[in-house]
PDB file with one MODEL, atoms N, CA, C and O in Angstrom:
MODEL        1
ATOM      1  N   UNK A   1      94.955 195.004 326.619  1.00  0.00           N
ATOM      2  CA  UNK A   1      93.539 194.263 326.487  1.00  0.00           C
ATOM      3  C   UNK A   1      92.711 194.974 325.359  1.00  0.00           C
ATOM      4  O   UNK A   1      92.825 196.121 324.929  1.00  0.00           O
ATOM      5  N   UNK A   2      91.878 194.011 325.014  1.00  0.00           N
ATOM      6  CA  UNK A   2      90.740 194.917 323.556  1.00  0.00           C
ATOM      7  C   UNK A   2      89.503 194.255 324.437  1.00  0.00           C
ATOM      8  O   UNK A   2      89.463 193.285 325.195  1.00  0.00           O
ATOM      9  N   UNK A   3      88.670 195.063 324.067  1.00  0.00           N
ATOM     10  CA  UNK A   3      87.434 195.104 323.881  1.00  0.00           C
ATOM     11  C   UNK A   3      86.176 195.546 323.064  1.00  0.00           C
ATOM     12  O   UNK A   3      85.861 196.732 323.161  1.00  0.00           O
ATOM     13  N   UNK A   4      85.309 194.609 322.151  1.00  0.00           N
ATOM     14  CA  UNK A   4      84.792 195.360 321.476  1.00  0.00           C
ATOM     15  C   UNK A   4      83.481 194.952 321.848  1.00  0.00           C
ATOM     16  O   UNK A   4      83.222 193.832 322.289  1.00  0.00           O
ATOM     17  N   UNK A   5      82.462 196.080 321.627  1.00  0.00           N
ATOM     18  CA  UNK A   5      80.934 196.076 321.898  1.00  0.00           C
ATOM     19  C   UNK A   5      79.950 197.095 321.182  1.00  0.00           C
ATOM     20  O   UNK A   5      80.302 198.042 320.478  1.00  0.00           O
ATOM     21  N   UNK A   6      79.094 196.850 321.388  1.00  0.00           N
ATOM     22  CA  UNK A   6      78.665 195.585 320.933  1.00  0.00           C
ATOM     23  C   UNK A   6      78.912 195.014 319.860  1.00  0.00           C
ATOM     24  O   UNK A   6      79.387 195.527 318.847  1.00  0.00           O
ATOM     25  N   UNK A   7      78.477 193.483 320.099  1.00  0.00           N
ATOM     26  CA  UNK A   7      78.878 192.455 318.714  1.00  0.00           C
ATOM     27  C   UNK A   7      78.478 191.648 319.047  1.00  0.00           C
ATOM     28  O   UNK A   7      78.601 191.142 320.163  1.00  0.00           O
ATOM     29  N   UNK A   8      77.473 191.066 317.545  1.00  0.00           N
ATOM     30  CA  UNK A   8      77.414 191.965 316.926  1.00  0.00           C
ATOM     31  C   UNK A   8      76.565 193.680 316.608  1.00  0.00           C
ATOM     32  O   UNK A   8      75.707 194.169 317.344  1.00  0.00           O
ATOM     33  N   UNK A   9      76.927 194.093 315.772  1.00  0.00           N
ATOM     34  CA  UNK A   9      76.995 195.301 315.595  1.00  0.00           C
ATOM     35  C   UNK A   9      75.760 195.951 314.363  1.00  0.00           C
ATOM     36  O   UNK A   9      75.561 195.213 313.397  1.00  0.00           O
ATOM     37  N   UNK A  10      75.198 196.907 314.404  1.00  0.00           N
ATOM     38  CA  UNK A  10      74.459 197.598 313.372  1.00  0.00           C
ATOM     39  C   UNK A  10      75.198 198.352 312.750  1.00  0.00           C
ATOM     40  O   UNK A  10      75.884 197.889 311.839  1.00  0.00           O
ATOM     41  N   UNK A  11      75.248 199.660 313.066  1.00  0.00           N
ATOM     42  CA  UNK A  11      75.996 201.130 313.005  1.00  0.00           C
ATOM     43  C   UNK A  11      77.206 201.573 313.679  1.00  0.00           C
ATOM     44  O   UNK A  11      77.804 202.646 313.596  1.00  0.00           O
ATOM     45  N   UNK A  12      77.486 200.347 314.483  1.00  0.00           N
ATOM     46  CA  UNK A  12      79.174 201.364 315.420  1.00  0.00           C
ATOM     47  C   UNK A  12      79.236 200.333 316.360  1.00  0.00           C
ATOM     48  O   UNK A  12      78.333 199.587 316.740  1.00  0.00           O
ATOM     49  N   UNK A  13      80.582 200.389 316.738  1.00  0.00           N
ATOM     50  CA  UNK A  13      81.229 199.531 317.841  1.00  0.00           C
ATOM     51  C   UNK A  13      82.527 200.249 318.814  1.00  0.00           C
ATOM     52  O   UNK A  13      83.385 201.012 318.370  1.00  0.00           O
ATOM     53  N   UNK A  14      82.433 199.892 319.895  1.00  0.00           N
ATOM     54  CA  UNK A  14      83.447 200.815 320.503  1.00  0.00           C
ATOM     55  C   UNK A  14      84.639 199.807 321.101  1.00  0.00           C
ATOM     56  O   UNK A  14      84.413 198.878 321.876  1.00  0.00           O
ATOM     57  N   UNK A  15      85.618 200.083 320.716  1.00  0.00           N
ATOM     58  CA  UNK A  15      86.645 199.037 321.046  1.00  0.00           C
ATOM     59  C   UNK A  15      87.216 200.071 322.421  1.00  0.00           C
ATOM     60  O   UNK A  15      87.291 201.298 322.352  1.00  0.00           O
ATOM     61  N   UNK A  16      87.506 199.413 323.388  1.00  0.00           N
ATOM     62  CA  UNK A  16      88.090 199.902 324.337  1.00  0.00           C
ATOM     63  C   UNK A  16      89.877 198.960 324.411  1.00  0.00           C
ATOM     64  O   UNK A  16      90.274 197.849 324.058  1.00  0.00           O
ATOM     65  N   UNK A  17      90.510 200.189 325.077  1.00  0.00           N
ATOM     66  CA  UNK A  17      91.862 199.677 324.513  1.00  0.00           C
ATOM     67  C   UNK A  17      92.914 200.192 325.793  1.00  0.00           C
ATOM     68  O   UNK A  17      93.206 201.387 325.832  1.00  0.00           O
ATOM     69  N   UNK A  18      93.523 199.157 326.936  1.00  0.00           N
ATOM     70  CA  UNK A  18      93.925 199.293 328.228  1.00  0.00           C
ATOM     71  C   UNK A  18      95.294 198.528 327.854  1.00  0.00           C
ATOM     72  O   UNK A  18      95.425 197.364 327.474  1.00  0.00           O
ATOM     73  N   UNK A  19      96.640 199.879 328.149  1.00  0.00           N
ATOM     74  CA  UNK A  19      97.705 198.861 327.821  1.00  0.00           C
ATOM     75  C   UNK A  19      98.276 199.238 329.146  1.00  0.00           C
ATOM     76  O   UNK A  19      97.828 200.084 329.919  1.00  0.00           O
ATOM     77  N   UNK A  20      99.507 198.361 329.319  1.00  0.00           N
ATOM     78  CA  UNK A  20     100.420 198.227 330.426  1.00  0.00           C
ATOM     79  C   UNK A  20     101.476 199.447 330.473  1.00  0.00           C
ATOM     80  O   UNK A  20     101.929 199.997 331.476  1.00  0.00           O
ATOM     81  N   UNK A  21     101.702 199.677 329.332  1.00  0.00           N
ATOM     82  CA  UNK A  21     102.826 200.897 328.932  1.00  0.00           C
ATOM     83  C   UNK A  21     102.454 201.913 327.872  1.00  0.00           C
ATOM     84  O   UNK A  21     101.401 201.611 327.311  1.00  0.00           O
ATOM     85  N   UNK A  22     102.965 202.930 327.475  1.00  0.00           N
ATOM     86  CA  UNK A  22     102.189 204.462 326.413  1.00  0.00           C
ATOM     87  C   UNK A  22     102.927 203.392 325.338  1.00  0.00           C
ATOM     88  O   UNK A  22     104.040 202.867 325.349  1.00  0.00           O
ATOM     89  N   UNK A  23     102.000 203.328 324.581  1.00  0.00           N
ATOM     90  CA  UNK A  23     102.132 202.632 323.039  1.00  0.00           C
ATOM     91  C   UNK A  23     102.905 203.563 322.291  1.00  0.00           C
ATOM     92  O   UNK A  23     102.899 204.786 322.427  1.00  0.00           O
ATOM     93  N   UNK A  24     103.888 202.561 321.107  1.00  0.00           N
ATOM     94  CA  UNK A  24     104.501 203.169 320.115  1.00  0.00           C
ATOM     95  C   UNK A  24     104.221 203.109 318.745  1.00  0.00           C
ATOM     96  O   UNK A  24     104.575 202.100 318.135  1.00  0.00           O
ATOM     97  N   UNK A  25     103.578 204.123 318.086  1.00  0.00           N
ATOM     98  CA  UNK A  25     103.281 203.889 316.424  1.00  0.00           C
ATOM     99  C   UNK A  25     102.131 203.111 316.717  1.00  0.00           C
ATOM    100  O   UNK A  25     102.062 202.284 315.809  1.00  0.00           O
ATOM    101  N   UNK A  26     101.395 202.980 317.339  1.00  0.00           N
ATOM    102  CA  UNK A  26     100.325 201.773 317.638  1.00  0.00           C
ATOM    103  C   UNK A  26      99.035 202.623 316.742  1.00  0.00           C
ATOM    104  O   UNK A  26      98.783 203.828 316.774  1.00  0.00           O
ATOM    105  N   UNK A  27      98.440 201.681 316.063  1.00  0.00           N
ATOM    106  CA  UNK A  27      97.249 201.696 315.735  1.00  0.00           C
ATOM    107  C   UNK A  27      95.853 200.702 315.508  1.00  0.00           C
ATOM    108  O   UNK A  27      96.113 199.512 315.683  1.00  0.00           O
ATOM    109  N   UNK A  28      94.755 200.925 315.232  1.00  0.00           N
ATOM    110  CA  UNK A  28      93.903 200.104 315.453  1.00  0.00           C
ATOM    111  C   UNK A  28      93.267 199.711 313.786  1.00  0.00           C
ATOM    112  O   UNK A  28      92.830 200.636 313.101  1.00  0.00           O
ATOM    113  N   UNK A  29      93.271 198.498 313.330  1.00  0.00           N
ATOM    114  CA  UNK A  29      92.815 198.083 312.128  1.00  0.00           C
ATOM    115  C   UNK A  29      91.499 197.183 311.838  1.00  0.00           C
ATOM    116  O   UNK A  29      91.099 196.176 312.422  1.00  0.00           O
ATOM    117  N   UNK A  30      91.068 197.753 310.948  1.00  0.00           N
ATOM    118  CA  UNK A  30      89.708 196.989 310.587  1.00  0.00           C
ATOM    119  C   UNK A  30      90.143 196.048 309.524  1.00  0.00           C
ATOM    120  O   UNK A  30      90.920 196.476 308.671  1.00  0.00           O
ATOM    121  N   UNK A  31      89.706 194.737 309.470  1.00  0.00           N
ATOM    122  CA  UNK A  31      90.156 193.827 308.010  1.00  0.00           C
ATOM    123  C   UNK A  31      89.169 193.474 307.845  1.00  0.00           C
ATOM    124  O   UNK A  31      88.402 193.359 308.801  1.00  0.00           O
ATOM    125  N   UNK A  32      88.764 193.139 306.498  1.00  0.00           N
ATOM    126  CA  UNK A  32      87.651 192.001 306.222  1.00  0.00           C
ATOM    127  C   UNK A  32      88.370 190.732 306.349  1.00  0.00           C
ATOM    128  O   UNK A  32      89.499 190.578 306.814  1.00  0.00           O
ATOM    129  N   UNK A  33      87.761 190.048 305.987  1.00  0.00           N
ATOM    130  CA  UNK A  33      88.536 188.523 305.636  1.00  0.00           C
ATOM    131  C   UNK A  33      89.094 187.992 304.836  1.00  0.00           C
ATOM    132  O   UNK A  33      89.491 186.828 304.876  1.00  0.00           O
ATOM    133  N   UNK A  34      89.244 188.953 303.762  1.00  0.00           N
ATOM    134  CA  UNK A  34      90.293 188.691 302.556  1.00  0.00           C
ATOM    135  C   UNK A  34      91.607 189.578 303.076  1.00  0.00           C
ATOM    136  O   UNK A  34      92.601 189.817 302.391  1.00  0.00           O
ATOM    137  N   UNK A  35      91.378 190.007 304.444  1.00  0.00           N
ATOM    138  CA  UNK A  35      93.430 190.829 304.972  1.00  0.00           C
ATOM    139  C   UNK A  35      92.859 192.262 304.444  1.00  0.00           C
ATOM    140  O   UNK A  35      93.365 193.206 305.051  1.00  0.00           O
ATOM    141  N   UNK A  36      92.054 192.571 303.591  1.00  0.00           N
ATOM    142  CA  UNK A  36      91.875 194.105 303.297  1.00  0.00           C
ATOM    143  C   UNK A  36      91.707 194.717 304.364  1.00  0.00           C
ATOM    144  O   UNK A  36      91.012 194.299 305.291  1.00  0.00           O
ATOM    145  N   UNK A  37      92.442 195.978 304.348  1.00  0.00           N
ATOM    146  CA  UNK A  37      92.427 196.812 305.197  1.00  0.00           C
ATOM    147  C   UNK A  37      90.845 197.831 305.109  1.00  0.00           C
ATOM    148  O   UNK A  37      90.508 197.652 303.939  1.00  0.00           O
ATOM    149  N   UNK A  38      89.878 198.672 305.692  1.00  0.00           N
ATOM    150  CA  UNK A  38      88.343 198.447 305.381  1.00  0.00           C
ATOM    151  C   UNK A  38      89.041 200.283 306.426  1.00  0.00           C
ATOM    152  O   UNK A  38      89.005 201.338 305.794  1.00  0.00           O
ATOM    153  N   UNK A  39      89.437 200.279 307.546  1.00  0.00           N
ATOM    154  CA  UNK A  39      89.904 201.224 308.584  1.00  0.00           C
ATOM    155  C   UNK A  39      90.663 201.211 309.230  1.00  0.00           C
ATOM    156  O   UNK A  39      91.032 200.071 309.511  1.00  0.00           O
ATOM    157  N   UNK A  40      91.578 202.580 310.049  1.00  0.00           N
ATOM    158  CA  UNK A  40      92.259 202.345 310.593  1.00  0.00           C
ATOM    159  C   UNK A  40      92.317 203.714 311.496  1.00  0.00           C
ATOM    160  O   UNK A  40      91.946 204.850 311.200  1.00  0.00           O
ATOM    161  N   UNK A  41      92.923 203.201 312.723  1.00  0.00           N
ATOM    162  CA  UNK A  41      92.896 204.372 313.738  1.00  0.00           C
ATOM    163  C   UNK A  41      93.950 204.581 314.290  1.00  0.00           C
ATOM    164  O   UNK A  41      94.608 203.562 314.501  1.00  0.00           O
ATOM    165  N   UNK A  42      94.536 205.849 314.732  1.00  0.00           N
ATOM    166  CA  UNK A  42      96.055 205.869 315.454  1.00  0.00           C
ATOM    167  C   UNK A  42      95.624 205.518 316.897  1.00  0.00           C
ATOM    168  O   UNK A  42      94.408 205.539 317.086  1.00  0.00           O
ATOM    169  N   UNK A  43      96.355 205.222 317.868  1.00  0.00           N
ATOM    170  CA  UNK A  43      96.255 204.867 319.239  1.00  0.00           C
ATOM    171  C   UNK A  43      97.358 205.597 319.628  1.00  0.00           C
ATOM    172  O   UNK A  43      98.470 205.527 319.105  1.00  0.00           O
ATOM    173  N   UNK A  44      96.967 206.450 320.753  1.00  0.00           N
ATOM    174  CA  UNK A  44      98.175 207.422 321.475  1.00  0.00           C
ATOM    175  C   UNK A  44      98.606 207.433 323.011  1.00  0.00           C
ATOM    176  O   UNK A  44      99.636 207.931 323.465  1.00  0.00           O
ATOM    177  N   UNK A  45      97.300 206.588 323.918  1.00  0.00           N
ATOM    178  CA  UNK A  45      97.099 206.491 325.366  1.00  0.00           C
ATOM    179  C   UNK A  45      97.340 204.948 325.589  1.00  0.00           C
ATOM    180  O   UNK A  45      97.234 203.978 324.839  1.00  0.00           O
ATOM    181  N   UNK A  46      97.696 205.093 326.872  1.00  0.00           N
ATOM    182  CA  UNK A  46      97.305 203.868 327.460  1.00  0.00           C
ATOM    183  C   UNK A  46      96.114 203.323 327.766  1.00  0.00           C
ATOM    184  O   UNK A  46      96.015 202.116 327.986  1.00  0.00           O
ATOM    185  N   UNK A  47      95.072 204.159 327.813  1.00  0.00           N
ATOM    186  CA  UNK A  47      93.823 203.479 327.595  1.00  0.00           C
ATOM    187  C   UNK A  47      93.220 204.568 326.572  1.00  0.00           C
ATOM    188  O   UNK A  47      93.707 205.680 326.373  1.00  0.00           O
ATOM    189  N   UNK A  48      92.348 204.166 326.109  1.00  0.00           N
ATOM    190  CA  UNK A  48      91.627 204.693 324.622  1.00  0.00           C
ATOM    191  C   UNK A  48      90.625 203.875 324.222  1.00  0.00           C
ATOM    192  O   UNK A  48      90.739 202.671 323.992  1.00  0.00           O
ATOM    193  N   UNK A  49      89.321 204.745 324.112  1.00  0.00           N
ATOM    194  CA  UNK A  49      88.422 203.748 323.327  1.00  0.00           C
ATOM    195  C   UNK A  49      88.221 204.781 321.929  1.00  0.00           C
ATOM    196  O   UNK A  49      88.118 206.006 321.860  1.00  0.00           O
ATOM    197  N   UNK A  50      88.216 203.985 321.133  1.00  0.00           N
ATOM    198  CA  UNK A  50      87.842 203.930 319.623  1.00  0.00           C
ATOM    199  C   UNK A  50      86.844 203.697 319.099  1.00  0.00           C
ATOM    200  O   UNK A  50      86.722 202.505 318.816  1.00  0.00           O
ATOM    201  N   UNK A  51      85.772 204.527 318.740  1.00  0.00           N
ATOM    202  CA  UNK A  51      84.313 204.471 317.982  1.00  0.00           C
ATOM    203  C   UNK A  51      84.418 203.971 316.554  1.00  0.00           C
ATOM    204  O   UNK A  51      84.836 204.808 315.754  1.00  0.00           O
ATOM    205  N   UNK A  52      84.140 202.854 316.112  1.00  0.00           N
ATOM    206  CA  UNK A  52      83.920 202.493 314.656  1.00  0.00           C
ATOM    207  C   UNK A  52      82.705 202.647 314.231  1.00  0.00           C
ATOM    208  O   UNK A  52      81.647 202.331 314.776  1.00  0.00           O
ATOM    209  N   UNK A  53      82.939 203.237 313.047  1.00  0.00           N
ATOM    210  CA  UNK A  53      81.394 203.540 312.785  1.00  0.00           C
ATOM    211  C   UNK A  53      81.551 202.632 311.211  1.00  0.00           C
ATOM    212  O   UNK A  53      82.277 202.849 310.241  1.00  0.00           O
ATOM    213  N   UNK A  54      80.348 201.367 311.527  1.00  0.00           N
ATOM    214  CA  UNK A  54      80.537 200.668 310.666  1.00  0.00           C
ATOM    215  C   UNK A  54      79.242 201.003 309.601  1.00  0.00           C
ATOM    216  O   UNK A  54      79.124 200.302 308.596  1.00  0.00           O
ATOM    217  N   UNK A  55      78.438 201.925 309.827  1.00  0.00           N
ATOM    218  CA  UNK A  55      77.371 201.910 308.529  1.00  0.00           C
ATOM    219  C   UNK A  55      78.096 202.130 307.080  1.00  0.00           C
ATOM    220  O   UNK A  55      77.368 202.124 306.087  1.00  0.00           O
ATOM    221  N   UNK A  56      78.973 202.252 306.981  1.00  0.00           N
ATOM    222  CA  UNK A  56      79.616 201.839 305.581  1.00  0.00           C
ATOM    223  C   UNK A  56      80.223 200.910 305.237  1.00  0.00           C
ATOM    224  O   UNK A  56      81.099 200.813 304.378  1.00  0.00           O
ATOM    225  N   UNK A  57      79.657 199.969 306.086  1.00  0.00           N
ATOM    226  CA  UNK A  57      80.354 198.441 306.087  1.00  0.00           C
ATOM    227  C   UNK A  57      79.373 197.624 305.511  1.00  0.00           C
ATOM    228  O   UNK A  57      78.176 197.761 305.763  1.00  0.00           O
ATOM    229  N   UNK A  58      80.080 196.305 304.320  1.00  0.00           N
ATOM    230  CA  UNK A  58      79.206 195.357 304.467  1.00  0.00           C
ATOM    231  C   UNK A  58      78.563 194.597 305.131  1.00  0.00           C
ATOM    232  O   UNK A  58      79.292 194.312 306.081  1.00  0.00           O
ATOM    233  N   UNK A  59      77.309 193.901 305.258  1.00  0.00           N
ATOM    234  CA  UNK A  59      77.304 192.769 306.417  1.00  0.00           C
ATOM    235  C   UNK A  59      78.392 191.694 306.446  1.00  0.00           C
ATOM    236  O   UNK A  59      78.790 191.041 305.481  1.00  0.00           O
ATOM    237  N   UNK A  60      78.707 191.639 307.418  1.00  0.00           N
ATOM    238  CA  UNK A  60      79.922 190.302 307.465  1.00  0.00           C
ATOM    239  C   UNK A  60      80.662 190.184 309.093  1.00  0.00           C
ATOM    240  O   UNK A  60      80.468 190.668 310.208  1.00  0.00           O
ATOM    241  N   UNK A  61      81.692 189.145 308.382  1.00  0.00           N
ATOM    242  CA  UNK A  61      82.852 189.583 309.464  1.00  0.00           C
ATOM    243  C   UNK A  61      84.084 189.770 309.306  1.00  0.00           C
ATOM    244  O   UNK A  61      84.753 189.244 308.418  1.00  0.00           O
ATOM    245  N   UNK A  62      84.612 190.757 310.399  1.00  0.00           N
ATOM    246  CA  UNK A  62      85.430 191.749 309.837  1.00  0.00           C
ATOM    247  C   UNK A  62      86.639 191.238 311.324  1.00  0.00           C
ATOM    248  O   UNK A  62      86.325 190.560 312.302  1.00  0.00           O
ATOM    249  N   UNK A  63      87.842 191.772 311.048  1.00  0.00           N
ATOM    250  CA  UNK A  63      88.924 190.811 312.404  1.00  0.00           C
ATOM    251  C   UNK A  63      89.378 192.858 312.431  1.00  0.00           C
ATOM    252  O   UNK A  63      89.601 193.708 311.570  1.00  0.00           O
ATOM    253  N   UNK A  64      89.299 192.820 314.182  1.00  0.00           N
ATOM    254  CA  UNK A  64      89.964 194.264 314.561  1.00  0.00           C
ATOM    255  C   UNK A  64      91.326 193.631 315.419  1.00  0.00           C
ATOM    256  O   UNK A  64      91.589 192.700 316.180  1.00  0.00           O
ATOM    257  N   UNK A  65      91.930 194.676 314.824  1.00  0.00           N
ATOM    258  CA  UNK A  65      93.377 194.121 314.945  1.00  0.00           C
ATOM    259  C   UNK A  65      94.363 195.052 315.681  1.00  0.00           C
ATOM    260  O   UNK A  65      94.936 195.848 314.937  1.00  0.00           O
ATOM    261  N   UNK A  66      94.671 195.113 316.967  1.00  0.00           N
ATOM    262  CA  UNK A  66      95.501 196.461 317.420  1.00  0.00           C
ATOM    263  C   UNK A  66      96.674 195.811 317.287  1.00  0.00           C
ATOM    264  O   UNK A  66      97.015 194.666 317.584  1.00  0.00           O
ATOM    265  N   UNK A  67      97.487 197.121 316.576  1.00  0.00           N
ATOM    266  CA  UNK A  67      99.277 196.871 316.774  1.00  0.00           C
ATOM    267  C   UNK A  67      99.584 197.773 317.513  1.00  0.00           C
ATOM    268  O   UNK A  67      98.869 198.727 317.820  1.00  0.00           O
ATOM    269  N   UNK A  68     101.089 197.474 318.001  1.00  0.00           N
ATOM    270  CA  UNK A  68     101.801 198.161 318.797  1.00  0.00           C
ATOM    271  C   UNK A  68     103.224 198.243 318.251  1.00  0.00           C
ATOM    272  O   UNK A  68     103.924 197.356 318.739  1.00  0.00           O
ATOM    273  N   UNK A  69     103.907 199.077 317.341  1.00  0.00           N
ATOM    274  CA  UNK A  69     105.170 199.133 316.712  1.00  0.00           C
ATOM    275  C   UNK A  69     105.225 197.970 316.160  1.00  0.00           C
ATOM    276  O   UNK A  69     106.149 197.182 316.363  1.00  0.00           O
ATOM    277  N   UNK A  70     104.109 197.714 315.302  1.00  0.00           N
ATOM    278  CA  UNK A  70     103.939 196.868 313.709  1.00  0.00           C
ATOM    279  C   UNK A  70     103.751 196.215 314.217  1.00  0.00           C
ATOM    280  O   UNK A  70     102.926 195.749 313.431  1.00  0.00           O
ATOM    281  N   UNK A  71     103.721 195.430 315.155  1.00  0.00           N
ATOM    282  CA  UNK A  71     103.411 194.020 315.938  1.00  0.00           C
ATOM    283  C   UNK A  71     102.457 193.707 316.212  1.00  0.00           C
ATOM    284  O   UNK A  71     102.315 194.049 317.386  1.00  0.00           O
ATOM    285  N   UNK A  72     101.343 193.080 315.767  1.00  0.00           N
ATOM    286  CA  UNK A  72      99.835 192.577 316.232  1.00  0.00           C
ATOM    287  C   UNK A  72      99.762 192.017 317.446  1.00  0.00           C
ATOM    288  O   UNK A  72      99.992 190.811 317.535  1.00  0.00           O
ATOM    289  N   UNK A  73      99.402 192.839 318.707  1.00  0.00           N
ATOM    290  CA  UNK A  73      99.032 192.989 319.677  1.00  0.00           C
ATOM    291  C   UNK A  73      97.710 192.263 320.508  1.00  0.00           C
ATOM    292  O   UNK A  73      97.663 191.757 321.629  1.00  0.00           O
ATOM    293  N   UNK A  74      96.776 192.421 319.567  1.00  0.00           N
ATOM    294  CA  UNK A  74      95.188 191.851 320.214  1.00  0.00           C
ATOM    295  C   UNK A  74      94.069 191.892 318.768  1.00  0.00           C
ATOM    296  O   UNK A  74      93.792 192.864 318.065  1.00  0.00           O
ATOM    297  N   UNK A  75      93.696 190.796 318.683  1.00  0.00           N
ATOM    298  CA  UNK A  75      92.431 190.678 317.843  1.00  0.00           C
ATOM    299  C   UNK A  75      91.178 189.962 318.148  1.00  0.00           C
ATOM    300  O   UNK A  75      90.976 188.971 318.849  1.00  0.00           O
ATOM    301  N   UNK A  76      90.275 190.806 317.354  1.00  0.00           N
ATOM    302  CA  UNK A  76      88.585 189.964 318.035  1.00  0.00           C
ATOM    303  C   UNK A  76      88.179 190.181 316.540  1.00  0.00           C
ATOM    304  O   UNK A  76      88.699 190.784 315.601  1.00  0.00           O
ATOM    305  N   UNK A  77      87.136 189.506 316.687  1.00  0.00           N
ATOM    306  CA  UNK A  77      86.129 189.331 315.586  1.00  0.00           C
ATOM    307  C   UNK A  77      84.940 190.325 315.854  1.00  0.00           C
ATOM    308  O   UNK A  77      84.434 190.450 316.969  1.00  0.00           O
ATOM    309  N   UNK A  78      84.574 190.957 314.843  1.00  0.00           N
ATOM    310  CA  UNK A  78      83.611 191.800 314.680  1.00  0.00           C
ATOM    311  C   UNK A  78      82.786 191.471 313.638  1.00  0.00           C
ATOM    312  O   UNK A  78      83.343 191.151 312.589  1.00  0.00           O
ATOM    313  N   UNK A  79      81.206 191.476 313.692  1.00  0.00           N
ATOM    314  CA  UNK A  79      80.102 190.786 312.702  1.00  0.00           C
ATOM    315  C   UNK A  79      79.304 192.044 313.124  1.00  0.00           C
ATOM    316  O   UNK A  79      78.857 192.448 314.197  1.00  0.00           O
ATOM    317  N   UNK A  80      79.304 192.665 311.396  1.00  0.00           N
ATOM    318  CA  UNK A  80      78.346 193.423 311.159  1.00  0.00           C
ATOM    319  C   UNK A  80      77.284 192.744 311.054  1.00  0.00           C
ATOM    320  O   UNK A  80      77.330 191.524 310.894  1.00  0.00           O
ATOM    321  N   UNK A  81      75.842 193.603 311.144  1.00  0.00           N
ATOM    322  CA  UNK A  81      74.837 192.968 310.884  1.00  0.00           C
ATOM    323  C   UNK A  81      74.069 193.872 309.608  1.00  0.00           C
ATOM    324  O   UNK A  81      74.394 195.047 309.442  1.00  0.00           O
ATOM    325  N   UNK A  82      73.094 193.260 308.787  1.00  0.00           N
ATOM    326  CA  UNK A  82      72.763 194.334 307.910  1.00  0.00           C
ATOM    327  C   UNK A  82      71.130 195.348 308.532  1.00  0.00           C
ATOM    328  O   UNK A  82      70.714 196.307 307.882  1.00  0.00           O
TER     329      UNK A  82
ENDMDL
END
């Protein structure tokens, strides 16, 4: 399970991740709508919260993608406001 809040956001967003088992080589990626990765964070535990600093991102829509063992597991849309 993955949650993103606040959404929409101005300066930051918290991503909460709860997994049934310990992840293998897991990561949280933030992609723009062209698919370009703009942020990446390592995920090491079954429960983790990652704070995304969105101040350097242009206003618009992004995808927050959680991957475990190289495969997408969860995806949420994130809106960054000006």
